[in-house]
Backbone bond lengths (Angstrom), bond angles and torsions (degrees), N, CA, C in turn:
res aa  C-N    CA-C-N  psi(-1)  N-CA   C-N-CA  omega(-1)  CA-C   N-CA-C  phi
1 X - - - 1.452 - - 1.507 108.43 -
2 X 1.337 118.82 127.79 1.448 122.63 -176.85 1.524 109.32 -86.45
3 X 1.305 114.76 143.22 1.486 120.69 177.83 1.520 107.21 -94.97
4 X 1.313 117.33 120.53 1.481 121.44 -178.94 1.510 110.06 -113.18
5 X 1.335 113.75 138.45 1.468 119.50 177.14 1.516 109.19 -89.77
6 X 1.305 117.11 152.19 1.472 119.63 176.74 1.536 109.07 -62.71
7 X 1.337 115.53 151.09 1.487 121.09 -177.36 1.527 111.24 -57.67
8 X 1.323 119.63 -37.97 1.450 122.14 -177.24 1.516 109.77 -67.15
9 X 1.333 118.54 -35.45 1.440 122.09 178.83 1.540 110.92 -68.93
10 X 1.363 116.33 -40.02 1.467 119.41 177.69 1.525 110.74 -64.51
11 X 1.342 117.46 -40.26 1.460 120.68 -179.71 1.528 110.65 -65.86
12 X 1.314 115.62 -41.22 1.478 119.27 178.04 1.516 110.06 -64.05
13 X 1.316 117.43 -40.90 1.461 121.25 178.67 1.532 111.25 -62.05
14 X 1.327 117.01 -40.70 1.455 121.17 179.76 1.526 110.62 -65.83
15 X 1.350 115.81 -41.33 1.454 118.76 178.51 1.504 111.47 -65.20
16 X 1.346 116.98 -38.34 1.475 119.45 176.60 1.525 112.45 -62.96
17 X 1.321 115.56 -43.94 1.471 120.63 179.65 1.520 109.70 -62.90
18 X 1.323 116.38 -47.83 1.444 120.44 179.38 1.535 111.72 -60.30
19 X 1.314 116.90 -42.58 1.454 122.05 177.75 1.515 110.37 -59.85
20 X 1.311 117.63 -45.78 1.468 121.27 177.89 1.527 113.17 -62.33
21 X 1.324 115.26 -44.38 1.473 119.58 -179.87 1.484 110.91 -61.86
22 X 1.356 117.32 -44.88 1.465 119.81 179.90 1.502 111.98 -68.87
23 X 1.323 117.78 -32.62 1.474 121.65 -179.32 1.533 110.94 -74.52
24 X 1.265 116.79 -47.69 1.459 121.64 -176.87 1.524 113.85 -90.15
25 X 1.320 115.54 -34.12 1.483 120.50 -176.94 1.500 110.89 98.00
26 X 1.314 113.30 155.99 1.479 120.54 178.23 1.528 107.26 -139.78
27 X 1.302 116.07 129.77 1.435 121.20 -179.23 1.502 108.95 -117.37
28 X 1.327 116.31 128.18 1.463 122.14 174.29 1.525 105.51 -120.27
29 X 1.345 115.82 124.73 1.462 118.69 -176.86 1.520 107.65 -131.86
30 X 1.315 115.58 145.15 1.473 119.12 177.63 1.499 111.37 -165.58
31 X 1.286 114.94 158.34 1.461 123.03 178.51 1.500 109.58 -124.08
32 X 1.297 115.52 140.32 1.452 121.07 175.10 1.525 106.67 -120.73
33 X 1.314 117.28 121.49 1.458 120.46 -178.39 1.525 108.99 -121.56
34 X 1.314 116.46 133.78 1.471 121.77 176.97 1.504 106.23 -112.26
35 X 1.321 115.97 122.38 1.464 120.51 -179.50 1.525 108.51 -129.92
36 X 1.320 114.46 153.19 1.437 122.38 176.74 1.546 106.79 -136.81
37 X 1.312 115.72 121.25 1.487 121.97 -176.68 1.542 110.58 50.48
38 X 1.341 115.77 49.04 1.443 124.40 178.46 1.531 114.58 60.11
39 X 1.328 116.21 20.38 1.465 121.82 173.86 1.530 107.03 -110.27
40 X 1.311 115.30 118.59 1.435 120.24 -177.96 1.545 109.57 -73.04
41 X 1.347 115.55 119.57 1.453 120.33 -179.23 1.489 113.15 -95.12
42 X 1.301 117.15 -35.71 1.465 121.99 -174.20 1.534 110.85 -151.85
43 X 1.334 115.47 138.36 1.462 119.87 176.19 1.520 105.56 -131.77
44 X 1.321 115.01 127.57 1.459 121.96 175.64 1.511 108.09 -119.57
45 X 1.327 115.86 121.06 1.472 120.20 178.83 1.511 108.79 -103.24
46 X 1.288 117.26 126.14 1.468 121.76 -178.40 1.501 108.06 -116.22
47 X 1.328 114.27 127.66 1.460 120.66 176.40 1.521 106.84 -131.91
48 X 1.312 116.15 125.97 1.434 122.88 -179.84 1.515 109.43 -125.28
49 X 1.292 116.71 125.11 1.448 120.59 177.63 1.534 107.95 -121.92
50 X 1.321 115.18 126.05 1.451 120.86 179.14 1.511 106.59 -117.58
51 X 1.325 115.31 117.07 1.488 121.34 178.91 1.501 108.43 -161.93
52 X 1.301 115.94 172.98 1.472 121.05 178.50 1.525 108.45 -76.65
53 X 1.330 117.65 161.83 1.464 121.51 178.26 1.519 110.18 -61.68
54 X 1.320 117.10 -38.63 1.453 120.96 178.90 1.505 112.34 -60.85
55 X 1.333 115.41 -43.69 1.467 120.93 179.02 1.523 109.63 -66.53
56 X 1.328 117.35 -42.31 1.462 121.27 178.77 1.544 110.20 -58.29
57 X 1.300 116.84 -46.65 1.469 121.35 178.41 1.535 110.13 -61.86
58 X 1.298 116.42 -41.09 1.444 121.63 -178.44 1.520 111.08 -61.09
59 X 1.321 116.93 -37.45 1.504 119.16 -179.19 1.531 112.43 -96.15
60 X 1.328 116.69 8.47 1.460 121.03 172.79 1.528 115.07 84.96
61 X 1.319 116.47 21.36 1.458 120.60 177.53 1.539 111.28 -105.84
62 X 1.340 115.43 59.13 1.459 119.79 -179.24 1.520 111.34 -110.76
63 X 1.319 116.50 42.70 1.445 121.44 -177.58 1.517 113.91 -62.93
64 X 1.309 118.64 -23.89 1.479 121.08 -179.15 1.535 110.85 -66.53
65 X 1.328 116.62 -22.74 1.481 118.61 178.25 1.522 112.36 -66.62
66 X 1.317 115.91 -31.20 1.446 121.11 -172.41 1.527 113.17 -106.76
67 X 1.304 116.69 -2.77 1.481 120.98 179.69 1.523 107.10 -80.39
68 X 1.334 117.65 117.74 1.456 120.08 -175.32 1.514 113.27 -65.28
69 X 1.333 118.35 -22.95 1.445 121.19 178.85 1.513 112.33 -80.30
70 X 1.327 116.55 -19.52 1.483 118.95 -178.43 1.522 113.38 -107.68
71 X 1.324 117.66 -9.66 1.463 118.06 -178.26 1.512 110.24 -73.60
72 X 1.337 119.02 153.79 1.454 121.57 -174.19 1.559 112.98 -59.31
73 X 1.329 118.65 -35.75 1.444 120.15 -177.57 1.530 113.37 -90.38
74 X 1.306 118.44 9.77 1.470 120.31 -174.29 1.495 112.75 -60.92
75 X 1.331 118.01 -43.85 1.470 119.08 -178.43 1.509 110.98 -66.01
76 X 1.333 116.26 -38.80 1.476 121.10 -179.12 1.530 108.79 -67.21
77 X 1.359 117.12 -44.08 1.468 120.74 178.64 1.480 112.35 -63.56
78 X 1.326 116.41 -39.38 1.466 121.86 178.91 1.519 110.68 -65.55
79 X 1.322 117.81 -43.56 1.460 120.47 178.11 1.523 110.95 -64.15
80 X 1.342 116.94 -41.40 1.474 120.63 177.43 1.548 110.56 -63.47
81 X 1.310 117.45 -40.90 1.447 120.53 179.14 1.517 111.44 -65.79
82 X 1.320 116.67 -37.97 1.463 120.05 177.39 1.494 111.84 -65.06
83 X 1.325 116.44 -39.95 1.455 120.57 178.06 1.526 111.69 -64.37
84 X 1.322 116.72 -39.30 1.464 121.02 175.85 1.490 111.42 -62.88
85 X 1.337 117.21 -40.65 1.464 120.21 177.01 1.520 112.14 -65.34
86 X 1.327 117.18 -40.35 1.466 119.77 177.96 1.545 111.19 -63.20
87 X 1.310 116.79 -40.56 1.473 120.38 178.82 1.524 109.58 -64.05
88 X 1.312 117.75 -42.00 1.453 122.24 178.70 1.538 111.60 -63.67
89 X 1.300 116.19 -40.02 1.477 120.47 177.47 1.531 110.65 -65.37
90 X 1.347 117.42 -38.98 1.455 120.35 176.73 1.539 110.53 -62.39
91 X 1.344 115.95 -43.12 1.465 119.19 179.54 1.515 111.45 -63.92
92 X 1.313 116.54 -42.38 1.482 120.96 178.12 1.538 111.50 -63.69
93 X 1.327 117.05 -42.16 1.454 120.34 177.77 1.540 111.22 -62.15
94 X 1.326 116.84 -40.40 1.463 119.81 176.92 1.520 111.39 -62.66
95 X 1.335 116.19 -40.68 1.493 118.71 178.82 1.511 111.01 -65.71
96 X 1.326 117.20 -42.11 1.459 121.04 -179.27 1.532 108.07 -63.32
97 X 1.325 118.56 -44.55 1.460 121.07 178.58 1.515 111.45 -61.99
98 X 1.349 117.33 -40.18 1.457 120.92 179.80 1.518 109.36 -65.22
99 X 1.337 116.93 -44.43 1.478 119.84 -179.78 1.505 110.50 -66.45
100 X 1.297 118.84 -38.04 1.471 121.21 177.43 1.523 111.21 -64.23
101 X 1.333 116.06 -41.73 1.462 119.60 179.22 1.536 109.35 -66.44
102 X 1.311 118.65 -39.41 1.451 121.16 178.96 1.505 110.94 -65.18
103 X 1.358 117.09 -39.24 1.467 121.61 177.02 1.483 112.51 -64.92
104 X 1.341 118.93 -36.78 1.442 124.21 178.43 1.527 109.54 -66.15
105 X 1.336 117.15 -42.09 1.453 121.50 179.31 1.529 111.97 -63.32
106 X 1.352 116.69 -40.08 1.469 120.79 178.85 1.520 110.47 -65.43
107 X 1.346 116.95 -41.39 1.426 121.27 179.62 1.521 110.70 -62.86
108 X 1.296 118.97 -41.31 1.458 122.18 178.41 1.502 112.35 -64.92
109 X 1.348 118.91 -36.34 1.459 122.26 -179.92 1.505 111.57 -68.73
110 X 1.318 118.91 -34.73 1.418 122.81 -179.96 1.498 114.04 -68.32
111 X 1.341 118.08 -27.30 1.459 122.75 -178.61 1.463 108.51 -74.38
């Protein structure tokens, strides 16, 4: 006969476990190596850290703050950068056209 806990007790237990994991952190680490005839062909290192943002910052794992793809203004900065590049391409195209026109005028004068 199996002993079952009431649903409310199981939920409270899960919340307690989750609270502890986020407070203290949980690290799962592992390596996967693929070898053929004792020659290592591939190594995959897997590291998983589960913790709260506060705990991550406390231990120095706040990389998301400096990742331009994850920062809040990343999309705005990217759009602004793209617009700057478009403007520079327009300026360069105008210069190329002006130089080509000047070259055509010189060729006509020589004839």
